[in-house]
C-alpha positions in Angstrom: -32.2 4.1 -109.2 -33.6 4.1 -112.7 -34.0 7.3 -114.5 -31.5 10.4 -115.1 -33.5 13.6 -114.2 -32.6 17.4 -113.4 -33.4 18.2 -109.6 -32.1 21.8 -108.2 -29.2 20.3 -106.0 -26.5 22.1 -104.5 -23.3 19.7 -103.1 -20.8 22.2 -101.9 -17.5 21.9 -100.0 -17.9 25.0 -98.2 -14.1 25.9 -97.3 -13.5 26.5 -101.3 -15.9 29.2 -101.2 -14.4 32.5 -100.9 -15.0 35.2 -97.9 -16.7 37.7 -100.4 -20.3 37.6 -100.7 -21.0 34.9 -103.3 -24.8 34.0 -104.0 -24.3 30.4 -103.9 -27.9 29.9 -105.7 -25.9 30.9 -109.0 -23.4 28.1 -108.5 -23.9 25.2 -110.5 -27.3 24.1 -109.4 -28.7 21.8 -112.0 -26.4 19.1 -111.5 -27.2 15.8 -113.1 -28.2 13.2 -110.5 -30.1 10.0 -111.1 -33.2 8.7 -109.3 -36.4 10.5 -108.6 -37.1 14.1 -108.7 -35.4 15.6 -105.6 -37.9 18.5 -105.2 -41.4 18.7 -106.5 -42.4 21.9 -107.7 -44.5 24.3 -105.6 -48.1 24.7 -106.4 -48.9 28.5 -107.5 -51.8 28.3 -105.4 -52.7 26.6 -102.2 -54.0 23.0 -102.8 -55.4 22.1 -98.9 -56.1 24.1 -96.1 -53.2 23.5 -93.5 -54.2 23.0 -89.8 -51.4 25.8 -89.2 -49.0 28.0 -91.2 -45.3 29.1 -90.4 -45.0 32.5 -90.9 -41.6 32.6 -89.8 -38.8 29.9 -88.9 -35.3 31.4 -88.0 -32.7 28.5 -87.1 -29.3 29.9 -86.5 -26.4 27.5 -85.6 -23.1 28.9 -84.3 -20.5 26.1 -84.2 -17.4 25.7 -82.4 -14.1 23.8 -83.6 -14.7 21.1 -80.7 -18.1 20.2 -82.4 -19.9 22.2 -79.6 -22.8 24.5 -81.1 -25.4 26.8 -80.1 -28.8 26.7 -81.9 -31.2 29.8 -81.6 -34.6 29.1 -83.0 -37.5 31.5 -83.6 -41.1 30.6 -84.9 -44.3 32.1 -85.6 -47.3 30.1 -86.5 -50.7 31.2 -87.5 -53.8 28.6 -86.2 -56.0 28.0 -89.3 -58.3 25.2 -88.1 -59.5 23.8 -85.1 -57.2 20.7 -85.7 -54.2 23.3 -85.7 -55.2 24.3 -81.7 -54.6 20.8 -80.9 -51.5 20.7 -82.9 -49.8 23.7 -81.5 -51.8 23.7 -77.9 -48.2 23.1 -76.5 -44.8 22.4 -77.7 -42.4 20.1 -76.6 -38.6 20.9 -76.7 -36.5 17.7 -75.7 -32.9 18.2 -74.6 -30.3 15.9 -73.0 -29.4 17.3 -69.5 -25.7 15.9 -69.5 -25.0 17.4 -72.8 -27.1 20.2 -73.3 -28.8 23.5 -71.8 -32.1 25.0 -73.2 -33.6 28.3 -72.3 -37.0 29.7 -73.3 -36.4 33.0 -74.5 -39.9 34.3 -75.2 -43.2 32.8 -75.9 -46.7 34.8 -76.7 -49.7 34.3 -78.3 -51.3 37.0 -80.4 -55.2 36.8 -80.6 -57.2 37.0 -83.6 -58.6 40.7 -82.0 -54.8 41.9 -81.7 -54.6 40.9 -78.1 -51.0 39.8 -77.0 -50.8 37.4 -74.1 -47.3 36.5 -72.9 -46.7 32.9 -71.8 -46.0 33.1 -68.1 -43.3 30.9 -66.6 -46.0 28.8 -64.9 -47.3 28.1 -68.3 -43.4 26.6 -69.3 -43.0 23.0 -67.8 -40.1 20.5 -67.5 -40.6 16.9 -67.2 -39.0 13.4 -67.6 -39.3 11.9 -71.2 -41.8 9.0 -71.0 -39.2 7.1 -73.0 -37.2 7.0 -69.9 -39.8 5.3 -67.8 -39.1 1.9 -66.8 -35.1 2.2 -67.4 -34.4 5.4 -65.7 -30.7 5.0 -65.8 -30.6 4.8 -69.4 -32.2 8.1 -69.8 -31.6 11.6 -69.2 -33.9 13.3 -71.9 -36.0 16.1 -70.3 -38.9 17.9 -72.1 -39.2 21.8 -71.9 -43.0 21.9 -72.6 -44.4 25.7 -73.6 -48.4 25.5 -73.1 -50.0 28.6 -75.1 -52.7 30.1 -73.5 -56.2 31.3 -75.5 -55.4 29.4 -78.7 -58.1 29.9 -81.2 -58.3 29.8 -84.8 -56.9 32.7 -86.3 -54.4 33.5 -83.6 -51.0 33.2 -83.5 -48.2 31.7 -81.5 -44.4 32.7 -81.3 -41.4 31.2 -79.2 -38.0 31.6 -79.3 -35.4 29.6 -77.7 -31.4 28.7 -77.4 -30.1 25.3 -77.2 -26.5 25.1 -76.0 -24.7 21.7 -76.9 -21.7 22.1 -74.6 -20.7 18.4 -75.2 -21.4 17.1 -79.1 -21.8 13.5 -79.4 -18.7 13.2 -81.3 -15.9 15.4 -80.2 -14.6 17.8 -82.6 -17.4 17.0 -85.3 -20.7 18.5 -86.3 -23.6 17.1 -88.3 -27.4 18.1 -89.2 -30.2 17.5 -91.1 -33.0 19.9 -91.6 -36.2 19.4 -93.9 -39.5 21.2 -94.4 -42.1 19.1 -95.5 -44.1 19.7 -98.6 -47.4 18.9 -96.6 -47.1 22.4 -94.6 -47.0 26.2 -95.6 -43.9 27.7 -95.3 -44.0 31.6 -95.1 -40.3 33.0 -94.4 -37.6 30.2 -93.5 -34.0 31.1 -92.7 -31.4 28.4 -91.7 -27.6 29.4 -91.2 -24.7 28.0 -89.8 -21.9 30.1 -88.5 -18.6 28.4 -88.3 -14.7 28.3 -88.1 -13.2 28.9 -91.4 -10.8 26.0 -90.5 -13.5 23.7 -90.0 -14.4 21.5 -93.3 -18.2 21.7 -93.4 -19.7 19.8 -96.4 -23.3 20.4 -97.6 -26.1 18.9 -100.1 -29.1 20.8 -100.2 -32.1 20.6 -102.1 -34.7 22.9 -103.0 -33.3 25.7 -100.9 -32.2 29.2 -102.1 -28.5 29.7 -100.8 -26.6 32.5 -99.5 -23.7 33.4 -97.9 -22.6 36.8 -96.6 -19.6 38.7 -96.5 -17.5 38.1 -93.5 -15.3 40.7 -91.9 -11.7 40.5 -92.8 -9.7 38.5 -90.0 -12.9 36.9 -88.5 -11.8 33.3 -89.0 -15.3 32.3 -89.3 -17.6 31.7 -92.2 -21.5 31.9 -92.5 -23.8 29.8 -94.9 -27.5 30.2 -95.3 -30.5 28.5 -96.8 -33.9 30.2 -97.4 -37.4 29.3 -98.4 -40.2 32.0 -99.2 -43.6 31.3 -99.5 -44.0 27.6 -100.2 -47.6 26.6 -100.2 -48.7 23.2 -99.3 -49.2 20.5 -101.8 -51.9 18.0 -101.9 -50.8 14.5 -100.6 -50.8 11.8 -103.0 -51.5 7.8 -102.0 -48.5 5.1 -101.8 -46.3 8.1 -101.3 -43.2 7.8 -99.3 -42.2 9.7 -96.5 -42.5 13.5 -97.2 -38.8 14.0 -96.5 -37.6 12.4 -99.9 -39.1 15.1 -101.9 -39.2 17.9 -99.7 -36.8 20.9 -99.2 -34.0 19.5 -97.0 -30.2 20.4 -96.2 -27.5 17.9 -95.0 -24.6 19.3 -93.1 -21.3 17.5 -91.8 -17.8 18.0 -91.0 -17.1 14.3 -91.5 -14.8 13.6 -94.6 -16.8 10.2 -95.4 -18.9 7.7 -94.1 -16.0 5.7 -92.7 -15.2 8.8 -90.4 -18.7 8.1 -88.7 -18.0 4.6 -88.2 -14.6 5.6 -86.7 -15.8 8.2 -84.4 -18.5 5.7 -83.0 -15.9 3.0 -82.6 -13.5 5.3 -81.0 -16.1 5.5 -77.8 -17.4 1.9 -78.2 -14.3 0.1 -78.5 -13.8 -2.1 -75.5 -17.2 -2.2 -74.3 -17.1 -5.9 -76.2 -14.6 -7.0 -74.1 -14.7 -11.0 -73.8 -14.7 -10.8 -69.6 -15.0 -13.8 -67.5 -18.6 -13.2 -67.1 -19.0 -12.9 -70.9 -16.9 -16.1 -71.6 -18.8 -18.1 -69.2 -22.2 -17.1 -70.6 -20.8 -17.9 -74.1 -19.9 -21.1 -73.0 -23.3 -22.0 -71.3 -25.5 -20.9 -74.3 -23.2 -23.4 -76.7 -22.9 -26.3 -74.3 -23.0 -29.4 -76.6 -23.1 -27.1 -79.7 -20.3 -27.7 -82.3 -19.6 -25.5 -85.4 -19.3 -22.0 -85.7 -22.7 -21.3 -87.6 -24.9 -23.3 -85.0 -22.8 -21.7 -82.1 -23.7 -18.2 -83.7 -27.5 -18.9 -84.2 -27.6 -20.1 -80.6 -26.0 -16.9 -79.4 -27.9 -14.9 -81.3 -31.3 -16.7 -80.3 -30.2 -16.3 -76.4 -29.5 -12.4 -77.0 -32.6 -11.8 -79.0 -35.1 -13.7 -76.3 -33.3 -12.6 -73.3 -32.3 -9.1 -73.7 -35.2 -6.5 -73.3 -35.1 -3.9 -76.0 -35.5 -0.8 -74.2 -34.7 2.3 -76.9 -33.5 5.0 -74.8 -30.1 6.3 -73.7 -28.3 8.7 -71.3 -26.4 11.7 -72.6 -23.5 10.6 -74.7 -25.1 7.0 -74.6 -26.7 8.2 -77.3 -23.6 6.7 -79.3 -21.9 5.0 -76.5 -23.1 1.4 -75.7 -23.0 -0.1 -72.2 -20.3 -2.6 -71.3 -21.2 -6.5 -72.0 -20.9 -7.3 -68.5 -23.7 -4.5 -67.9 -26.1 -5.7 -70.2 -25.8 -9.2 -69.1 -26.3 -8.3 -65.5 -29.5 -5.8 -66.6 -31.1 -8.0 -69.2 -31.9 -4.8 -71.2 -30.6 -2.5 -73.6 -31.1 -0.6 -76.6 -29.8 -1.6 -79.8 -26.0 -0.4 -79.3 -26.3 -2.9 -76.0 -27.6 -5.7 -78.2 -24.9 -5.5 -80.9 -22.1 -4.8 -78.4 -23.1 -8.2 -76.3 -23.4 -10.0 -79.2 -20.5 -9.1 -80.5 -18.8 -9.9 -77.1 -20.4 -13.3 -76.9 -19.5 -14.3 -80.6 -16.1 -13.3 -79.9 -15.8 -15.6 -77.1 -16.5 -18.2 -79.4 -14.0 -17.1 -81.9 -16.4 -15.8 -84.2 -16.0 -12.1 -85.7 -18.8 -9.6 -85.5 -18.7 -6.1 -86.1 -21.6 -3.4 -85.6 -23.2 -1.9 -88.6 -24.7 1.4 -88.3 -28.0 1.8 -90.3 -31.2 4.1 -91.0 -33.9 1.8 -90.2 -37.3 2.6 -91.4 -36.1 6.1 -92.9 -35.7 6.7 -96.4 -33.5 4.6 -98.1 -31.8 7.0 -100.2 -28.7 8.3 -97.9 -27.3 11.8 -98.4 -24.2 12.0 -100.5 -22.2 14.0 -97.7 -21.6 12.0 -94.4 -24.1 13.5 -92.5 -25.1 11.4 -89.5 -28.5 10.0 -90.4 -28.2 6.6 -88.4 -30.9 5.6 -85.9 -30.0 2.1 -85.4 -27.2 -0.2 -85.3 -27.4 -4.1 -86.5 -24.4 -6.6 -86.6 -22.6 -8.0 -89.6 -20.7 -11.3 -89.5 -18.0 -11.2 -92.0 -17.7 -15.0 -92.3 -21.0 -15.5 -93.8 -21.3 -12.2 -95.3 -24.5 -12.0 -93.0 -26.4 -9.2 -91.3 -28.8 -9.9 -88.3 -30.7 -7.7 -86.0 -31.2 -9.2 -82.4 -33.2 -6.2 -81.2 -35.9 -7.5 -83.1 -37.1 -10.5 -80.8 -39.2 -12.3 -83.7 -36.6 -12.4 -86.3 -34.9 -15.6 -86.8 -31.4 -15.7 -87.4 -30.0 -14.3 -90.8 -33.7 -12.6 -91.4 -34.3 -8.9 -91.4 -37.2 -6.8 -90.8 -38.5 -4.7 -93.8 -37.0 -1.6 -91.9 -33.5 -3.0 -92.3 -33.7 -4.1 -96.0 -31.9 -2.3 -99.0 -30.1 0.0 -96.6 -26.9 1.5 -96.7 -24.7 0.5 -93.8 -21.3 1.8 -92.3 -19.1 -0.7 -90.5 -17.9 0.9 -87.5 -14.6 -0.8 -87.7 -12.8 -1.9 -90.7 -12.6 -5.5 -91.7 -9.9 -6.8 -94.1 -10.8 -7.2 -97.8 -14.5 -5.3 -96.9 -15.4 -2.2 -97.9 -16.7 0.0 -95.0 -19.8 1.1 -96.8 -22.1 -2.0 -97.4 -25.9 -2.7 -98.3 -28.5 -5.1 -96.6 -30.3 -7.5 -98.7 -32.9 -5.7 -101.0 -36.6 -6.4 -101.5 -37.4 -9.5 -103.2 -39.0 -13.0 -103.1 -35.8 -14.4 -101.2 -36.4 -11.6 -98.5 -40.3 -10.8 -98.6 -42.8 -13.5 -99.2 -46.0 -14.7 -98.4 -47.3 -18.0 -99.2 -50.7 -19.5 -99.2 -51.6 -23.1 -99.5 -55.8 -23.7 -99.1 -57.6 -27.0 -99.7 -61.3 -26.0 -100.0 -64.5 -28.3 -100.4 -68.1 -27.4 -101.2 -70.6 -30.0 -100.1 -74.1 -30.4 -101.7 -75.7 -28.0 -99.5 -73.3 -25.4 -100.9 -71.5 -25.1 -97.5 -67.8 -24.2 -97.7 -65.2 -26.1 -95.6 -61.6 -24.9 -96.0 -58.1 -25.7 -94.4 -55.3 -23.3 -95.5 -51.6 -22.9 -94.0 -50.2 -19.5 -94.5 -46.2 -19.0 -94.0 -43.8 -16.3 -94.8 -40.3 -15.9 -95.8 -38.0 -13.2 -94.4 -39.5 -9.7 -93.6 -43.0 -11.3 -94.2 -42.1 -14.3 -91.4 -40.9 -11.7 -88.9 -44.1 -9.8 -89.4 -46.2 -12.9 -88.8 -44.1 -14.1 -86.0 -44.9 -10.2 -84.4 -48.4 -10.2 -85.2 -49.4 -13.6 -83.5 -47.2 -13.0 -80.5 -49.9 -10.7 -79.3 -52.9 -13.4 -79.9 -53.7 -14.8 -76.5 -55.3 -18.1 -76.2 -58.8 -18.1 -76.7 -59.0 -15.4 -79.0 -58.7 -17.6 -82.3 -61.9 -18.3 -82.9 -63.0 -14.4 -82.5 -60.4 -13.4 -84.9 -61.3 -15.5 -87.8 -64.9 -14.6 -87.5 -63.8 -10.6 -87.9 -61.7 -11.9 -90.7 -64.6 -13.7 -92.5 -66.9 -10.8 -91.8 -64.4 -8.1 -93.2 -64.9 -10.2 -96.6 -68.6 -10.3 -96.3 -68.8 -13.7 -95.2 -70.7 -15.2 -92.3 -69.2 -18.3 -91.0 -66.9 -19.5 -88.3 -63.2 -20.7 -88.1 -60.5 -21.7 -86.1 -56.5 -21.4 -86.3 -53.5 -23.0 -84.7 -50.1 -21.7 -85.0 -46.7 -22.4 -83.3 -44.4 -20.5 -81.0 -43.4 -17.4 -82.8 -40.1 -17.3 -80.9 -39.3 -21.0 -81.6 -36.6 -20.4 -84.4 -36.0 -23.9 -84.6 -39.2 -24.6 -86.5 -40.8 -22.7 -89.5 -43.6 -20.4 -88.3 -46.6 -21.6 -90.1 -50.8 -20.2 -89.6 -52.9 -22.8 -90.0 -56.5 -22.1 -90.5 -60.3 -23.6 -90.9 -63.1 -22.0 -91.7 -66.9 -23.1 -92.4 -69.3 -20.7 -94.6 -72.9 -22.1 -95.1 -74.6 -20.8 -98.4 -71.1 -19.8 -100.1 -72.3 -21.7 -103.4 -75.6 -22.3 -105.1 -76.1 -26.0 -105.5 -77.0 -27.7 -107.5 -76.8 -24.6 -110.0 -75.8 -23.7 -112.6 -74.2 -21.1 -110.7 -70.8 -19.2 -110.4 -68.4 -19.1 -107.6 -65.2 -17.1 -106.9 -62.2 -19.0 -105.9 -61.6 -18.7 -102.4 -58.3 -16.7 -101.5 -59.1 -14.1 -104.2 -58.9 -10.5 -102.9 -56.7 -7.5 -102.7 -53.2 -8.6 -103.6 -51.9 -5.1 -104.4 -53.5 -1.6 -103.6 -52.4 0.8 -106.2 -54.5 4.1 -106.8 -56.5 4.8 -109.8 -56.6 8.2 -111.8 -54.5 9.6 -114.3 -51.1 8.4 -114.1 -49.6 11.2 -116.2 -50.7 13.6 -113.4 -49.0 11.7 -110.8 -46.3 14.1 -109.4 -45.0 12.5 -106.3 -42.5 9.3 -106.3 -43.8 6.0 -105.1 -43.1 3.8 -102.1 -42.6 0.5 -103.8 -41.0 -2.5 -102.3 -40.1 -5.7 -104.2 -42.1 -8.7 -102.8 -43.8 -11.8 -103.7 -47.1 -13.9 -102.9 -47.7 -17.4 -103.8 -50.9 -19.2 -103.6 -51.8 -22.6 -104.5 -55.8 -23.5 -104.3 -57.7 -26.5 -104.6 -61.6 -26.2 -104.6 -63.6 -29.4 -104.5 -67.0 -29.8 -105.6 -69.5 -32.7 -104.8 -68.7 -35.6 -106.9 -70.6 -35.6 -110.4 -70.1 -31.9 -110.4 -69.0 -30.5 -114.0 -67.5 -27.4 -114.6 -68.9 -24.9 -117.7 -65.9 -22.7 -117.5 -63.0 -21.8 -115.5 -60.8 -18.7 -116.0 -58.5 -18.7 -118.5 -54.4 -18.8 -117.4 -52.7 -15.3 -116.8 -49.5 -14.4 -117.8 -48.6 -10.6 -117.2 -45.3 -9.1 -117.1 -44.2 -5.3 -117.2 -41.7 -2.8 -115.5 -43.7 -3.2 -111.9 -43.7 -7.0 -111.5 -45.1 -10.1 -113.1 -48.3 -12.0 -112.2 -49.2 -15.4 -113.2 -52.2 -17.7 -112.8 -52.9 -21.1 -113.9 -56.3 -23.1 -113.6 -56.8 -26.9 -114.5 -59.8 -29.3 -113.6 -58.7 -32.6 -111.8 -62.1 -34.7 -111.6 -64.3 -32.3 -109.5 -61.7 -30.1 -108.3 -60.4 -26.9 -109.6 -56.9 -26.2 -109.1 -55.6 -22.5 -109.1 -51.8 -21.4 -109.1 -51.2 -18.1 -108.8 -48.0 -15.9 -108.1 -47.1 -12.3 -107.9 -43.9 -10.6 -107.9 -43.2 -6.9 -107.4 -40.3 -4.8 -107.9 -39.1 -2.2 -105.8 -36.2 -0.7 -103.5 -38.5 1.6 -101.5 -38.8 4.3 -104.1 -39.9 4.2 -107.6 -40.5 7.5 -110.0 -43.7 8.8 -110.3 -43.7 7.8 -114.0 -43.8 4.3 -113.1 -47.5 4.7 -111.6 -48.9 3.3 -115.0 -47.1 0.2 -115.0 -48.4 -0.5 -111.2 -51.5 0.5 -112.4 -51.1 -2.3 -115.3 -50.3 -4.8 -112.9 -52.7 -4.0 -110.5 -55.7 -4.4 -113.2 -54.3 -7.8 -114.5 -54.3 -9.2 -110.9 -57.6 -7.7 -110.3 -59.5 -8.9 -113.6 -58.2 -12.4 -113.0 -59.3 -12.5 -109.2 -62.9 -11.4 -110.0 -63.2 -14.3 -112.4 -65.6 -17.0 -111.5 -65.8 -20.8 -111.9 -68.9 -21.7 -113.7 -70.3 -24.9 -112.6 -73.2 -27.2 -112.6 -73.8 -30.0 -109.7 -74.6 -33.5 -110.1 -77.6 -34.5 -112.1 -78.0 -31.0 -113.4 -78.9 -31.1 -117.3 -78.2 -27.9 -119.0 -80.1 -26.2 -121.5 -78.3 -24.2 -123.8 -80.0 -21.0 -125.8 -79.6 -20.8 -129.4 -76.2 -19.6 -130.8 -74.4 -20.3 -127.7 -71.8 -22.9 -127.4 -72.2 -26.0 -125.3 -70.2 -28.8 -123.6 -67.9 -28.4 -120.7 -64.3 -26.6 -120.3 
């Protein structure tokens, strides 16, 4: 985080609040925090028409000391457009059969002419969540589906349900995250938590009006609530992050800190990674003939990544409890917890320590201050090499992480000697996210371009390339190349070759060959762009001073080395000038030189960012994008063999 701003923040340790009525909105609200604004001010009038408007949302929790809770939700929605009909034609309410009971209390539609239609029992369905298909033993999630009749523009729908969670994920603990997107219309929102007075509940809230009612003496319970009133939708802006990071939101947790979440996970997961005879035999088979701990770790990781199919569903408290390593070996599939557990067990069989690391993959990479359980994934930390690995990504070589795992706070599920429980994965940058192009192109006397190029990635870019080409079937190569050329406005043909994306023993590279007739005018004189020029960075235009939303920015690098050869005897009137541009958004450098009848172009871009940059930095990104675009639109001015140049009066002569 780079700036110090004044968002509206409430960070409260609720047991310290007295039992008397205290408007929490008057508590120290303008707390200085660093980073982007927590909340974007609401527009004074509607900026966009929304498909629907939430007229009322009442969300009430009653929490017990055991961690069990009941949530009662009532929602009323007005349909504004045809798109809103599709959005709200049905409501899907998921629940765990083994841990929860869901009851629909009421549902109706009020037509635009005032007719109220009650949703009948035959219009409320229960079905298995599609996530469980193909691996039923891993899923007990069902969907209660409410289908609303006679829904039309101008109609209002209402539904109310109660969710009884009798078995919490973590015994004696409660955690919840609620957010209200700024891309939606919110009329009246009420969120409340009724909890035992002796239950430590930590709350962090942004952009919400807080209140706490007086409780009867001797009730031994407390209630805290948050409200929104008539918040209008704001217009979206390009390259903005997930709306969650600038929308009103509340984090609630009874966990004292993040280490406590790790402990709670480990309390149920401990023992699942036991080194059984089956585990030991498999580890020995995988590492047969391999010496050295790191080489053995690589072999085991590769085996798990290739042979354990990733199935992202779970059963009951299996949301936080992995299956035993023996079970995963027998099934040959599992979710992220099962991957991490099996990997830990196999490594332990060879004397290599490994520990699970809870992470919020692909989500906002600014975790809440309070220890709310926002984690959705688990990867593996290898303390011997201070290295993170994620075996659920089958195309990720050992030691490389996909972009969704980069720059994230993680929590180790158990303590390690001399190691903090809260760590961070490697951030975005050239070492973790780079694309490299090498291009050798030739223009013949007829003006036909023949190019041979090689493209490879580093880190997340390498993983992305491997994943993309896993889906390319033999025989599609020429079609793909022709489509790529057509997308650039070029009529040509081509072919490509690439290795096995899952062969981690070799660097993955894409080799391409293209032939484009009439690419250049020869003998000229004329001008031609350098192959490989194009859009390296997408940044919106407009007045940067009017930007409100933060920017989704990710550090990365792109390197391009191009050789463009002309027929022997050609000479050059001008080539692009060298460029060296640097500002807060990154750096771009380009060098051009002539070697005989060949122009050599060396270009490199490096950008900054760990996922979020303040809106104030848009101008810097625009300037960087402008420098790149200006350079890559530059052309080579040339004359083919035998051409005599006749210069106009007053113009410089000679080649450059």
